[in-house]
mmJSON file of the N, C-alpha and C atoms, coordinates in Angstrom:
{"data_MODEL":{"atom_site":{
"group_PDB":["ATOM","ATOM","ATOM","ATOM","ATOM","ATOM","ATOM","ATOM","ATOM","ATOM","ATOM","ATOM","ATOM","ATOM","ATOM","ATOM","ATOM","ATOM","ATOM","ATOM","ATOM","ATOM","ATOM","ATOM","ATOM","ATOM","ATOM","ATOM","ATOM","ATOM","ATOM","ATOM","ATOM","ATOM","ATOM","ATOM","ATOM","ATOM","ATOM","ATOM","ATOM","ATOM","ATOM","ATOM","ATOM","ATOM","ATOM","ATOM","ATOM","ATOM","ATOM","ATOM","ATOM","ATOM","ATOM","ATOM","ATOM","ATOM","ATOM","ATOM","ATOM","ATOM","ATOM","ATOM","ATOM","ATOM","ATOM","ATOM","ATOM","ATOM","ATOM","ATOM","ATOM","ATOM","ATOM","ATOM","ATOM","ATOM","ATOM","ATOM","ATOM","ATOM","ATOM","ATOM","ATOM","ATOM","ATOM","ATOM","ATOM","ATOM","ATOM","ATOM","ATOM","ATOM","ATOM","ATOM","ATOM","ATOM","ATOM","ATOM","ATOM","ATOM","ATOM","ATOM","ATOM","ATOM","ATOM","ATOM","ATOM","ATOM","ATOM","ATOM","ATOM","ATOM","ATOM","ATOM","ATOM","ATOM","ATOM","ATOM","ATOM","ATOM","ATOM","ATOM","ATOM","ATOM","ATOM","ATOM","ATOM","ATOM","ATOM","ATOM","ATOM","ATOM","ATOM","ATOM","ATOM","ATOM","ATOM","ATOM","ATOM","ATOM","ATOM","ATOM","ATOM","ATOM","ATOM","ATOM","ATOM","ATOM","ATOM","ATOM","ATOM","ATOM","ATOM","ATOM","ATOM","ATOM","ATOM","ATOM","ATOM","ATOM","ATOM","ATOM","ATOM","ATOM","ATOM","ATOM","ATOM","ATOM","ATOM","ATOM","ATOM","ATOM","ATOM","ATOM","ATOM","ATOM","ATOM","ATOM","ATOM","ATOM","ATOM","ATOM","ATOM","ATOM","ATOM","ATOM","ATOM","ATOM","ATOM","ATOM","ATOM","ATOM","ATOM","ATOM","ATOM","ATOM","ATOM","ATOM","ATOM","ATOM","ATOM","ATOM","ATOM","ATOM","ATOM","ATOM","ATOM","ATOM","ATOM","ATOM","ATOM","ATOM","ATOM","ATOM","ATOM","ATOM","ATOM","ATOM","ATOM","ATOM","ATOM","ATOM","ATOM","ATOM","ATOM","ATOM","ATOM","ATOM","ATOM","ATOM","ATOM","ATOM","ATOM","ATOM","ATOM"],
"id":[1,2,3,4,5,6,7,8,9,10,11,12,13,14,15,16,17,18,19,20,21,22,23,24,25,26,27,28,29,30,31,32,33,34,35,36,37,38,39,40,41,42,43,44,45,46,47,48,49,50,51,52,53,54,55,56,57,58,59,60,61,62,63,64,65,66,67,68,69,70,71,72,73,74,75,76,77,78,79,80,81,82,83,84,85,86,87,88,89,90,91,92,93,94,95,96,97,98,99,100,101,102,103,104,105,106,107,108,109,110,111,112,113,114,115,116,117,118,119,120,121,122,123,124,125,126,127,128,129,130,131,132,133,134,135,136,137,138,139,140,141,142,143,144,145,146,147,148,149,150,151,152,153,154,155,156,157,158,159,160,161,162,163,164,165,166,167,168,169,170,171,172,173,174,175,176,177,178,179,180,181,182,183,184,185,186,187,188,189,190,191,192,193,194,195,196,197,198,199,200,201,202,203,204,205,206,207,208,209,210,211,212,213,214,215,216,217,218,219,220,221,222,223,224,225,226,227,228,229,230,231,232,233,234,235,236,237],
"type_symbol":["N","C","C","N","C","C","N","C","C","N","C","C","N","C","C","N","C","C","N","C","C","N","C","C","N","C","C","N","C","C","N","C","C","N","C","C","N","C","C","N","C","C","N","C","C","N","C","C","N","C","C","N","C","C","N","C","C","N","C","C","N","C","C","N","C","C","N","C","C","N","C","C","N","C","C","N","C","C","N","C","C","N","C","C","N","C","C","N","C","C","N","C","C","N","C","C","N","C","C","N","C","C","N","C","C","N","C","C","N","C","C","N","C","C","N","C","C","N","C","C","N","C","C","N","C","C","N","C","C","N","C","C","N","C","C","N","C","C","N","C","C","N","C","C","N","C","C","N","C","C","N","C","C","N","C","C","N","C","C","N","C","C","N","C","C","N","C","C","N","C","C","N","C","C","N","C","C","N","C","C","N","C","C","N","C","C","N","C","C","N","C","C","N","C","C","N","C","C","N","C","C","N","C","C","N","C","C","N","C","C","N","C","C","N","C","C","N","C","C","N","C","C","N","C","C","N","C","C","N","C","C","N","C","C","N","C","C"],
"label_atom_id":["N","CA","C","N","CA","C","N","CA","C","N","CA","C","N","CA","C","N","CA","C","N","CA","C","N","CA","C","N","CA","C","N","CA","C","N","CA","C","N","CA","C","N","CA","C","N","CA","C","N","CA","C","N","CA","C","N","CA","C","N","CA","C","N","CA","C","N","CA","C","N","CA","C","N","CA","C","N","CA","C","N","CA","C","N","CA","C","N","CA","C","N","CA","C","N","CA","C","N","CA","C","N","CA","C","N","CA","C","N","CA","C","N","CA","C","N","CA","C","N","CA","C","N","CA","C","N","CA","C","N","CA","C","N","CA","C","N","CA","C","N","CA","C","N","CA","C","N","CA","C","N","CA","C","N","CA","C","N","CA","C","N","CA","C","N","CA","C","N","CA","C","N","CA","C","N","CA","C","N","CA","C","N","CA","C","N","CA","C","N","CA","C","N","CA","C","N","CA","C","N","CA","C","N","CA","C","N","CA","C","N","CA","C","N","CA","C","N","CA","C","N","CA","C","N","CA","C","N","CA","C","N","CA","C","N","CA","C","N","CA","C","N","CA","C","N","CA","C","N","CA","C","N","CA","C","N","CA","C","N","CA","C","N","CA","C","N","CA","C","N","CA","C","N","CA","C"],
"label_alt_id":[null,null,null,null,null,null,null,null,null,null,null,null,null,null,null,null,null,null,null,null,null,null,null,null,null,null,null,null,null,null,null,null,null,null,null,null,null,null,null,null,null,null,null,null,null,null,null,null,null,null,null,null,null,null,null,null,null,null,null,null,null,null,null,null,null,null,null,null,null,null,null,null,null,null,null,null,null,null,null,null,null,null,null,null,null,null,null,null,null,null,null,null,null,null,null,null,null,null,null,null,null,null,null,null,null,null,null,null,null,null,null,null,null,null,null,null,null,null,null,null,null,null,null,null,null,null,null,null,null,null,null,null,null,null,null,null,null,null,null,null,null,null,null,null,null,null,null,null,null,null,null,null,null,null,null,null,null,null,null,null,null,null,null,null,null,null,null,null,null,null,null,null,null,null,null,null,null,null,null,null,null,null,null,null,null,null,null,null,null,null,null,null,null,null,null,null,null,null,null,null,null,null,null,null,null,null,null,null,null,null,null,null,null,null,null,null,null,null,null,null,null,null,null,null,null,null,null,null,null,null,null,null,null,null,null,null,null],
"label_comp_id":["UNK","UNK","UNK","UNK","UNK","UNK","UNK","UNK","UNK","UNK","UNK","UNK","UNK","UNK","UNK","UNK","UNK","UNK","UNK","UNK","UNK","UNK","UNK","UNK","UNK","UNK","UNK","UNK","UNK","UNK","UNK","UNK","UNK","UNK","UNK","UNK","UNK","UNK","UNK","UNK","UNK","UNK","UNK","UNK","UNK","UNK","UNK","UNK","UNK","UNK","UNK","UNK","UNK","UNK","UNK","UNK","UNK","UNK","UNK","UNK","UNK","UNK","UNK","UNK","UNK","UNK","UNK","UNK","UNK","UNK","UNK","UNK","UNK","UNK","UNK","UNK","UNK","UNK","UNK","UNK","UNK","UNK","UNK","UNK","UNK","UNK","UNK","UNK","UNK","UNK","UNK","UNK","UNK","UNK","UNK","UNK","UNK","UNK","UNK","UNK","UNK","UNK","UNK","UNK","UNK","UNK","UNK","UNK","UNK","UNK","UNK","UNK","UNK","UNK","UNK","UNK","UNK","UNK","UNK","UNK","UNK","UNK","UNK","UNK","UNK","UNK","UNK","UNK","UNK","UNK","UNK","UNK","UNK","UNK","UNK","UNK","UNK","UNK","UNK","UNK","UNK","UNK","UNK","UNK","UNK","UNK","UNK","UNK","UNK","UNK","UNK","UNK","UNK","UNK","UNK","UNK","UNK","UNK","UNK","UNK","UNK","UNK","UNK","UNK","UNK","UNK","UNK","UNK","UNK","UNK","UNK","UNK","UNK","UNK","UNK","UNK","UNK","UNK","UNK","UNK","UNK","UNK","UNK","UNK","UNK","UNK","UNK","UNK","UNK","UNK","UNK","UNK","UNK","UNK","UNK","UNK","UNK","UNK","UNK","UNK","UNK","UNK","UNK","UNK","UNK","UNK","UNK","UNK","UNK","UNK","UNK","UNK","UNK","UNK","UNK","UNK","UNK","UNK","UNK","UNK","UNK","UNK","UNK","UNK","UNK","UNK","UNK","UNK","UNK","UNK","UNK","UNK","UNK","UNK","UNK","UNK","UNK"],
"label_asym_id":["A","A","A","A","A","A","A","A","A","A","A","A","A","A","A","A","A","A","A","A","A","A","A","A","A","A","A","A","A","A","A","A","A","A","A","A","A","A","A","A","A","A","A","A","A","A","A","A","A","A","A","A","A","A","A","A","A","A","A","A","A","A","A","A","A","A","A","A","A","A","A","A","A","A","A","A","A","A","A","A","A","A","A","A","A","A","A","A","A","A","A","A","A","A","A","A","A","A","A","A","A","A","A","A","A","A","A","A","A","A","A","A","A","A","A","A","A","A","A","A","A","A","A","A","A","A","A","A","A","A","A","A","A","A","A","A","A","A","A","A","A","A","A","A","A","A","A","A","A","A","A","A","A","A","A","A","A","A","A","A","A","A","A","A","A","A","A","A","A","A","A","A","A","A","A","A","A","A","A","A","A","A","A","A","A","A","A","A","A","A","A","A","A","A","A","A","A","A","A","A","A","A","A","A","A","A","A","A","A","A","A","A","A","A","A","A","A","A","A","A","A","A","A","A","A","A","A","A","A","A","A","A","A","A","A","A","A"],
"label_entity_id":["1","1","1","1","1","1","1","1","1","1","1","1","1","1","1","1","1","1","1","1","1","1","1","1","1","1","1","1","1","1","1","1","1","1","1","1","1","1","1","1","1","1","1","1","1","1","1","1","1","1","1","1","1","1","1","1","1","1","1","1","1","1","1","1","1","1","1","1","1","1","1","1","1","1","1","1","1","1","1","1","1","1","1","1","1","1","1","1","1","1","1","1","1","1","1","1","1","1","1","1","1","1","1","1","1","1","1","1","1","1","1","1","1","1","1","1","1","1","1","1","1","1","1","1","1","1","1","1","1","1","1","1","1","1","1","1","1","1","1","1","1","1","1","1","1","1","1","1","1","1","1","1","1","1","1","1","1","1","1","1","1","1","1","1","1","1","1","1","1","1","1","1","1","1","1","1","1","1","1","1","1","1","1","1","1","1","1","1","1","1","1","1","1","1","1","1","1","1","1","1","1","1","1","1","1","1","1","1","1","1","1","1","1","1","1","1","1","1","1","1","1","1","1","1","1","1","1","1","1","1","1","1","1","1","1","1","1"],
"label_seq_id":[1,1,1,2,2,2,3,3,3,4,4,4,5,5,5,6,6,6,7,7,7,8,8,8,9,9,9,10,10,10,11,11,11,12,12,12,13,13,13,14,14,14,15,15,15,16,16,16,17,17,17,18,18,18,19,19,19,20,20,20,21,21,21,22,22,22,23,23,23,24,24,24,25,25,25,26,26,26,27,27,27,28,28,28,29,29,29,30,30,30,31,31,31,32,32,32,33,33,33,34,34,34,35,35,35,36,36,36,37,37,37,38,38,38,39,39,39,40,40,40,41,41,41,42,42,42,43,43,43,44,44,44,45,45,45,46,46,46,47,47,47,48,48,48,49,49,49,50,50,50,51,51,51,52,52,52,53,53,53,54,54,54,55,55,55,56,56,56,57,57,57,58,58,58,59,59,59,60,60,60,61,61,61,62,62,62,63,63,63,64,64,64,65,65,65,66,66,66,67,67,67,68,68,68,69,69,69,70,70,70,71,71,71,72,72,72,73,73,73,74,74,74,75,75,75,76,76,76,77,77,77,78,78,78,79,79,79],
"pdbx_PDB_ins_code":[null,null,null,null,null,null,null,null,null,null,null,null,null,null,null,null,null,null,null,null,null,null,null,null,null,null,null,null,null,null,null,null,null,null,null,null,null,null,null,null,null,null,null,null,null,null,null,null,null,null,null,null,null,null,null,null,null,null,null,null,null,null,null,null,null,null,null,null,null,null,null,null,null,null,null,null,null,null,null,null,null,null,null,null,null,null,null,null,null,null,null,null,null,null,null,null,null,null,null,null,null,null,null,null,null,null,null,null,null,null,null,null,null,null,null,null,null,null,null,null,null,null,null,null,null,null,null,null,null,null,null,null,null,null,null,null,null,null,null,null,null,null,null,null,null,null,null,null,null,null,null,null,null,null,null,null,null,null,null,null,null,null,null,null,null,null,null,null,null,null,null,null,null,null,null,null,null,null,null,null,null,null,null,null,null,null,null,null,null,null,null,null,null,null,null,null,null,null,null,null,null,null,null,null,null,null,null,null,null,null,null,null,null,null,null,null,null,null,null,null,null,null,null,null,null,null,null,null,null,null,null,null,null,null,null,null,null],
"Cartn_x":[-1.62,-0.617,0.782,1.0,2.347,2.891,2.024,2.507,2.797,2.598,2.855,4.257,5.062,6.419,6.323,6.808,6.809,8.137,8.06,9.259,9.785,8.927,9.332,8.354,8.83,8.009,8.073,6.921,6.834,6.027,6.622,5.943,5.517,4.202,3.692,2.927,3.254,2.538,2.826,3.911,4.233,3.786,3.086,2.628,1.15,0.723,-0.692,-1.158,-2.465,-3.037,-2.831,-2.513,-2.467,-1.096,-0.13,1.217,1.24,0.267,0.237,0.112,-0.786,-0.945,0.203,0.664,1.754,2.993,3.359,4.549,4.347,3.129,2.829,2.936,2.386,2.439,3.881,4.685,6.091,6.858,6.571,7.252,6.831,5.554,5.084,5.746,6.081,6.731,8.108,8.701,10.013,9.899,8.672,8.451,7.989,8.131,7.641,6.189,5.45,4.079,4.057,3.123,2.994,3.762,4.698,5.427,4.542,4.953,4.142,4.833,4.038,4.492,3.685,4.373,3.701,3.687,2.5,2.325,1.84,2.581,2.2,1.578,0.32,-0.383,-1.282,-1.735,-2.609,-4.065,-4.896,-6.337,-6.844,-8.093,-8.686,-8.549,-8.248,-8.191,-7.22,-5.982,-5.089,-5.659,-6.261,-6.805,-8.013,-8.748,-9.875,-9.399,-8.473,-8.101,-7.056,-6.03,-4.94,-5.431,-6.139,-6.609,-7.541,-8.435,-9.35,-8.575,-7.615,-6.827,-5.979,-5.437,-4.643,-5.491,-6.695,-7.594,-7.953,-8.187,-8.505,-7.35,-6.122,-4.928,-4.65,-5.446,-5.272,-4.455,-4.164,-3.432,-4.437,-3.948,-4.839,-4.367,-5.28,-4.975,-5.141,-4.053,-4.114,-4.052,-3.862,-3.843,-3.882,-4.466,-4.487,-4.291,-3.686,-3.457,-3.395,-4.006,-3.921,-2.851,-1.995,-0.91,-0.951,-1.671,-1.837,-2.669,-2.076,-2.798,-2.474,-1.608,-1.2,-1.814,-1.935,-2.434,-1.361,-1.353,-0.417,-1.239,-1.01,-1.648,-0.609,-0.962,-0.104,-0.744,-0.005,-0.501,0.261,-0.49,0.114,0.077,1.242,1.308,0.628,-0.274,-0.951,-0.155,-0.751,-0.103,0.068],
"Cartn_y":[12.499,11.687,12.235,13.02,13.471,14.46,15.102,16.066,15.432,14.145,13.429,12.839,13.149,12.598,11.155,10.231,8.811,8.495,7.909,7.605,6.194,5.294,3.91,3.296,2.284,1.591,0.099,-0.565,-2.003,-2.628,-3.573,-4.296,-5.661,-5.871,-7.139,-7.898,-7.613,-8.246,-9.738,-10.219,-11.647,-12.393,-11.701,-12.296,-12.651,-13.563,-13.916,-13.62,-13.426,-13.178,-14.407,-14.242,-13.016,-12.335,-12.87,-12.282,-10.873,-10.537,-9.182,-8.16,-8.412,-7.489,-7.607,-8.813,-9.014,-8.233,-8.355,-7.644,-6.133,-5.693,-4.259,-3.743,-4.478,-4.08,-4.016,-5.013,-5.029,-3.835,-3.493,-2.346,-1.05,-0.912,0.29,0.449,-0.663,-0.584,0.07,0.121,0.754,2.257,2.761,4.183,4.908,6.227,7.073,7.463,7.795,8.268,9.458,9.419,10.504,10.29,9.334,9.045,8.244,8.207,7.569,6.361,5.318,4.085,3.883,3.654,3.291,1.768,1.204,-0.245,-0.569,-1.429,-1.868,-3.25,-3.393,-4.651,-4.952,-6.19,-6.653,-6.405,-6.433,-6.343,-7.616,-7.616,-8.799,-8.773,-9.93,-10.085,-9.106,-8.931,-7.969,-6.55,-6.126,-4.767,-4.589,-5.648,-5.574,-5.623,-6.515,-6.784,-5.84,-5.513,-4.703,-3.321,-2.569,-1.251,-1.341,-2.307,-2.471,-2.752,-3.663,-4.011,-2.837,-2.067,-0.901,0.128,0.371,1.323,0.832,-0.474,-1.038,-0.864,-0.816,-0.643,0.833,1.749,3.174,3.94,3.33,4.016,4.626,5.5,6.215,6.059,5.711,5.663,7.087,7.674,9.065,9.191,8.071,8.118,6.732,6.641,5.379,5.695,4.749,4.911,3.531,3.39,2.138,2.302,1.286,1.289,-0.05,-0.114,-1.383,-2.325,-3.459,-4.434,-4.284,-3.347,-3.152,-1.875,-1.854,-0.679,-0.17,1.143,1.794,2.483,2.129,2.783,3.614,4.825,5.623,5.597,5.078,4.886,5.828,6.582,7.417,6.64,6.465,5.692,6.433,5.713,6.271,5.976,6.283,6.061,4.614],
"Cartn_z":[-7.36,-6.683,-6.875,-7.901,-8.207,-7.18,-6.391,-5.409,-4.047,-3.92,-2.665,-2.707,-1.688,-1.6,-1.107,-1.921,-1.553,-0.868,0.318,1.098,0.861,0.392,0.127,-0.866,-1.595,-2.585,-2.288,-2.402,-2.177,-3.302,-4.01,-5.089,-4.549,-4.444,-3.941,-5.036,-6.288,-7.396,-7.503,-6.924,-6.974,-5.72,-4.829,-3.565,-3.651,-2.785,-2.673,-1.246,-1.1,0.219,1.102,2.354,3.124,3.126,2.388,2.394,1.816,0.97,0.425,1.553,2.485,3.611,4.596,4.861,5.826,5.383,4.117,3.619,3.647,3.343,3.394,4.824,5.763,7.169,7.673,7.319,7.734,7.161,5.908,5.291,5.971,6.293,6.984,8.351,9.001,10.31,10.234,9.043,8.887,8.67,8.517,8.259,9.513,9.483,10.568,10.29,11.333,11.179,10.227,9.278,8.301,7.009,6.997,5.766,4.821,3.548,2.515,1.895,1.727,1.09,-0.18,-1.295,-2.534,-2.627,-2.723,-2.816,-4.221,-4.913,-6.253,-6.1,-6.56,-6.364,-7.551,-7.597,-8.665,-8.32,-9.352,-9.19,-8.496,-8.11,-7.494,-5.987,-5.438,-3.98,-3.309,-3.813,-3.158,-3.141,-4.239,-4.316,-3.401,-3.14,-2.206,-0.752,-0.459,0.933,1.52,0.767,1.327,1.769,0.921,1.396,2.606,2.601,3.735,5.02,4.952,6.139,6.611,5.677,6.059,6.795,6.3,6.964,8.358,8.506,9.816,10.797,10.281,11.12,11.438,10.86,11.151,10.125,8.99,7.926,6.957,6.069,5.164,3.727,2.827,1.396,0.871,0.376,-0.077,-1.593,-2.294,-3.747,-4.345,-5.528,-6.273,-7.744,-8.446,-9.873,-10.502,-11.669,-12.416,-13.481,-13.599,-14.571,-15.293,-16.411,-17.112,-16.275,-15.892,-15.068,-13.585,-13.241,-11.849,-11.29,-9.973,-9.269,-8.322,-8.128,-7.215,-6.141,-4.899,-3.763,-3.038,-2.67,-1.813,-0.433,0.53,1.888,2.815,3.61,4.645,5.945,6.551,7.784,8.926,9.599,10.77,12.033,13.143,14.438,14.641],
"occupancy":[1.0,1.0,1.0,1.0,1.0,1.0,1.0,1.0,1.0,1.0,1.0,1.0,1.0,1.0,1.0,1.0,1.0,1.0,1.0,1.0,1.0,1.0,1.0,1.0,1.0,1.0,1.0,1.0,1.0,1.0,1.0,1.0,1.0,1.0,1.0,1.0,1.0,1.0,1.0,1.0,1.0,1.0,1.0,1.0,1.0,1.0,1.0,1.0,1.0,1.0,1.0,1.0,1.0,1.0,1.0,1.0,1.0,1.0,1.0,1.0,1.0,1.0,1.0,1.0,1.0,1.0,1.0,1.0,1.0,1.0,1.0,1.0,1.0,1.0,1.0,1.0,1.0,1.0,1.0,1.0,1.0,1.0,1.0,1.0,1.0,1.0,1.0,1.0,1.0,1.0,1.0,1.0,1.0,1.0,1.0,1.0,1.0,1.0,1.0,1.0,1.0,1.0,1.0,1.0,1.0,1.0,1.0,1.0,1.0,1.0,1.0,1.0,1.0,1.0,1.0,1.0,1.0,1.0,1.0,1.0,1.0,1.0,1.0,1.0,1.0,1.0,1.0,1.0,1.0,1.0,1.0,1.0,1.0,1.0,1.0,1.0,1.0,1.0,1.0,1.0,1.0,1.0,1.0,1.0,1.0,1.0,1.0,1.0,1.0,1.0,1.0,1.0,1.0,1.0,1.0,1.0,1.0,1.0,1.0,1.0,1.0,1.0,1.0,1.0,1.0,1.0,1.0,1.0,1.0,1.0,1.0,1.0,1.0,1.0,1.0,1.0,1.0,1.0,1.0,1.0,1.0,1.0,1.0,1.0,1.0,1.0,1.0,1.0,1.0,1.0,1.0,1.0,1.0,1.0,1.0,1.0,1.0,1.0,1.0,1.0,1.0,1.0,1.0,1.0,1.0,1.0,1.0,1.0,1.0,1.0,1.0,1.0,1.0,1.0,1.0,1.0,1.0,1.0,1.0,1.0,1.0,1.0,1.0,1.0,1.0,1.0,1.0,1.0,1.0,1.0,1.0,1.0,1.0,1.0,1.0,1.0,1.0],
"B_iso_or_equiv":[0.0,0.0,0.0,0.0,0.0,0.0,0.0,0.0,0.0,0.0,0.0,0.0,0.0,0.0,0.0,0.0,0.0,0.0,0.0,0.0,0.0,0.0,0.0,0.0,0.0,0.0,0.0,0.0,0.0,0.0,0.0,0.0,0.0,0.0,0.0,0.0,0.0,0.0,0.0,0.0,0.0,0.0,0.0,0.0,0.0,0.0,0.0,0.0,0.0,0.0,0.0,0.0,0.0,0.0,0.0,0.0,0.0,0.0,0.0,0.0,0.0,0.0,0.0,0.0,0.0,0.0,0.0,0.0,0.0,0.0,0.0,0.0,0.0,0.0,0.0,0.0,0.0,0.0,0.0,0.0,0.0,0.0,0.0,0.0,0.0,0.0,0.0,0.0,0.0,0.0,0.0,0.0,0.0,0.0,0.0,0.0,0.0,0.0,0.0,0.0,0.0,0.0,0.0,0.0,0.0,0.0,0.0,0.0,0.0,0.0,0.0,0.0,0.0,0.0,0.0,0.0,0.0,0.0,0.0,0.0,0.0,0.0,0.0,0.0,0.0,0.0,0.0,0.0,0.0,0.0,0.0,0.0,0.0,0.0,0.0,0.0,0.0,0.0,0.0,0.0,0.0,0.0,0.0,0.0,0.0,0.0,0.0,0.0,0.0,0.0,0.0,0.0,0.0,0.0,0.0,0.0,0.0,0.0,0.0,0.0,0.0,0.0,0.0,0.0,0.0,0.0,0.0,0.0,0.0,0.0,0.0,0.0,0.0,0.0,0.0,0.0,0.0,0.0,0.0,0.0,0.0,0.0,0.0,0.0,0.0,0.0,0.0,0.0,0.0,0.0,0.0,0.0,0.0,0.0,0.0,0.0,0.0,0.0,0.0,0.0,0.0,0.0,0.0,0.0,0.0,0.0,0.0,0.0,0.0,0.0,0.0,0.0,0.0,0.0,0.0,0.0,0.0,0.0,0.0,0.0,0.0,0.0,0.0,0.0,0.0,0.0,0.0,0.0,0.0,0.0,0.0,0.0,0.0,0.0,0.0,0.0,0.0],
"pdbx_formal_charge":[null,null,null,null,null,null,null,null,null,null,null,null,null,null,null,null,null,null,null,null,null,null,null,null,null,null,null,null,null,null,null,null,null,null,null,null,null,null,null,null,null,null,null,null,null,null,null,null,null,null,null,null,null,null,null,null,null,null,null,null,null,null,null,null,null,null,null,null,null,null,null,null,null,null,null,null,null,null,null,null,null,null,null,null,null,null,null,null,null,null,null,null,null,null,null,null,null,null,null,null,null,null,null,null,null,null,null,null,null,null,null,null,null,null,null,null,null,null,null,null,null,null,null,null,null,null,null,null,null,null,null,null,null,null,null,null,null,null,null,null,null,null,null,null,null,null,null,null,null,null,null,null,null,null,null,null,null,null,null,null,null,null,null,null,null,null,null,null,null,null,null,null,null,null,null,null,null,null,null,null,null,null,null,null,null,null,null,null,null,null,null,null,null,null,null,null,null,null,null,null,null,null,null,null,null,null,null,null,null,null,null,null,null,null,null,null,null,null,null,null,null,null,null,null,null,null,null,null,null,null,null,null,null,null,null,null,null],
"auth_seq_id":[1,1,1,2,2,2,3,3,3,4,4,4,5,5,5,6,6,6,7,7,7,8,8,8,9,9,9,10,10,10,11,11,11,12,12,12,13,13,13,14,14,14,15,15,15,16,16,16,17,17,17,18,18,18,19,19,19,20,20,20,21,21,21,22,22,22,23,23,23,24,24,24,25,25,25,26,26,26,27,27,27,28,28,28,29,29,29,30,30,30,31,31,31,32,32,32,33,33,33,34,34,34,35,35,35,36,36,36,37,37,37,38,38,38,39,39,39,40,40,40,41,41,41,42,42,42,43,43,43,44,44,44,45,45,45,46,46,46,47,47,47,48,48,48,49,49,49,50,50,50,51,51,51,52,52,52,53,53,53,54,54,54,55,55,55,56,56,56,57,57,57,58,58,58,59,59,59,60,60,60,61,61,61,62,62,62,63,63,63,64,64,64,65,65,65,66,66,66,67,67,67,68,68,68,69,69,69,70,70,70,71,71,71,72,72,72,73,73,73,74,74,74,75,75,75,76,76,76,77,77,77,78,78,78,79,79,79],
"auth_comp_id":["UNK","UNK","UNK","UNK","UNK","UNK","UNK","UNK","UNK","UNK","UNK","UNK","UNK","UNK","UNK","UNK","UNK","UNK","UNK","UNK","UNK","UNK","UNK","UNK","UNK","UNK","UNK","UNK","UNK","UNK","UNK","UNK","UNK","UNK","UNK","UNK","UNK","UNK","UNK","UNK","UNK","UNK","UNK","UNK","UNK","UNK","UNK","UNK","UNK","UNK","UNK","UNK","UNK","UNK","UNK","UNK","UNK","UNK","UNK","UNK","UNK","UNK","UNK","UNK","UNK","UNK","UNK","UNK","UNK","UNK","UNK","UNK","UNK","UNK","UNK","UNK","UNK","UNK","UNK","UNK","UNK","UNK","UNK","UNK","UNK","UNK","UNK","UNK","UNK","UNK","UNK","UNK","UNK","UNK","UNK","UNK","UNK","UNK","UNK","UNK","UNK","UNK","UNK","UNK","UNK","UNK","UNK","UNK","UNK","UNK","UNK","UNK","UNK","UNK","UNK","UNK","UNK","UNK","UNK","UNK","UNK","UNK","UNK","UNK","UNK","UNK","UNK","UNK","UNK","UNK","UNK","UNK","UNK","UNK","UNK","UNK","UNK","UNK","UNK","UNK","UNK","UNK","UNK","UNK","UNK","UNK","UNK","UNK","UNK","UNK","UNK","UNK","UNK","UNK","UNK","UNK","UNK","UNK","UNK","UNK","UNK","UNK","UNK","UNK","UNK","UNK","UNK","UNK","UNK","UNK","UNK","UNK","UNK","UNK","UNK","UNK","UNK","UNK","UNK","UNK","UNK","UNK","UNK","UNK","UNK","UNK","UNK","UNK","UNK","UNK","UNK","UNK","UNK","UNK","UNK","UNK","UNK","UNK","UNK","UNK","UNK","UNK","UNK","UNK","UNK","UNK","UNK","UNK","UNK","UNK","UNK","UNK","UNK","UNK","UNK","UNK","UNK","UNK","UNK","UNK","UNK","UNK","UNK","UNK","UNK","UNK","UNK","UNK","UNK","UNK","UNK","UNK","UNK","UNK","UNK","UNK","UNK"],
"auth_asym_id":["A","A","A","A","A","A","A","A","A","A","A","A","A","A","A","A","A","A","A","A","A","A","A","A","A","A","A","A","A","A","A","A","A","A","A","A","A","A","A","A","A","A","A","A","A","A","A","A","A","A","A","A","A","A","A","A","A","A","A","A","A","A","A","A","A","A","A","A","A","A","A","A","A","A","A","A","A","A","A","A","A","A","A","A","A","A","A","A","A","A","A","A","A","A","A","A","A","A","A","A","A","A","A","A","A","A","A","A","A","A","A","A","A","A","A","A","A","A","A","A","A","A","A","A","A","A","A","A","A","A","A","A","A","A","A","A","A","A","A","A","A","A","A","A","A","A","A","A","A","A","A","A","A","A","A","A","A","A","A","A","A","A","A","A","A","A","A","A","A","A","A","A","A","A","A","A","A","A","A","A","A","A","A","A","A","A","A","A","A","A","A","A","A","A","A","A","A","A","A","A","A","A","A","A","A","A","A","A","A","A","A","A","A","A","A","A","A","A","A","A","A","A","A","A","A","A","A","A","A","A","A","A","A","A","A","A","A"],
"auth_atom_id":["N","CA","C","N","CA","C","N","CA","C","N","CA","C","N","CA","C","N","CA","C","N","CA","C","N","CA","C","N","CA","C","N","CA","C","N","CA","C","N","CA","C","N","CA","C","N","CA","C","N","CA","C","N","CA","C","N","CA","C","N","CA","C","N","CA","C","N","CA","C","N","CA","C","N","CA","C","N","CA","C","N","CA","C","N","CA","C","N","CA","C","N","CA","C","N","CA","C","N","CA","C","N","CA","C","N","CA","C","N","CA","C","N","CA","C","N","CA","C","N","CA","C","N","CA","C","N","CA","C","N","CA","C","N","CA","C","N","CA","C","N","CA","C","N","CA","C","N","CA","C","N","CA","C","N","CA","C","N","CA","C","N","CA","C","N","CA","C","N","CA","C","N","CA","C","N","CA","C","N","CA","C","N","CA","C","N","CA","C","N","CA","C","N","CA","C","N","CA","C","N","CA","C","N","CA","C","N","CA","C","N","CA","C","N","CA","C","N","CA","C","N","CA","C","N","CA","C","N","CA","C","N","CA","C","N","CA","C","N","CA","C","N","CA","C","N","CA","C","N","CA","C","N","CA","C","N","CA","C","N","CA","C","N","CA","C","N","CA","C","N","CA","C","N","CA","C"],
"pdbx_PDB_model_num":[1,1,1,1,1,1,1,1,1,1,1,1,1,1,1,1,1,1,1,1,1,1,1,1,1,1,1,1,1,1,1,1,1,1,1,1,1,1,1,1,1,1,1,1,1,1,1,1,1,1,1,1,1,1,1,1,1,1,1,1,1,1,1,1,1,1,1,1,1,1,1,1,1,1,1,1,1,1,1,1,1,1,1,1,1,1,1,1,1,1,1,1,1,1,1,1,1,1,1,1,1,1,1,1,1,1,1,1,1,1,1,1,1,1,1,1,1,1,1,1,1,1,1,1,1,1,1,1,1,1,1,1,1,1,1,1,1,1,1,1,1,1,1,1,1,1,1,1,1,1,1,1,1,1,1,1,1,1,1,1,1,1,1,1,1,1,1,1,1,1,1,1,1,1,1,1,1,1,1,1,1,1,1,1,1,1,1,1,1,1,1,1,1,1,1,1,1,1,1,1,1,1,1,1,1,1,1,1,1,1,1,1,1,1,1,1,1,1,1,1,1,1,1,1,1,1,1,1,1,1,1,1,1,1,1,1,1]
}}}
């Protein structure tokens, strides 16, 4: 993950579903295709739902990392 340039960071650890995906989607709309968003989220429902929903929207998860109780996803914005 360290070789990927992150263009924006979004911490959704204080959000609950479905706002976790809604906020992630809104943040991705501010980026250009191919740019990367780092999403910081909690285990459980957000970690199951956000990546699945992003893939369904045409985005790509290019990296993941666990940091204590939080997870970091690197998302490449699709078309």
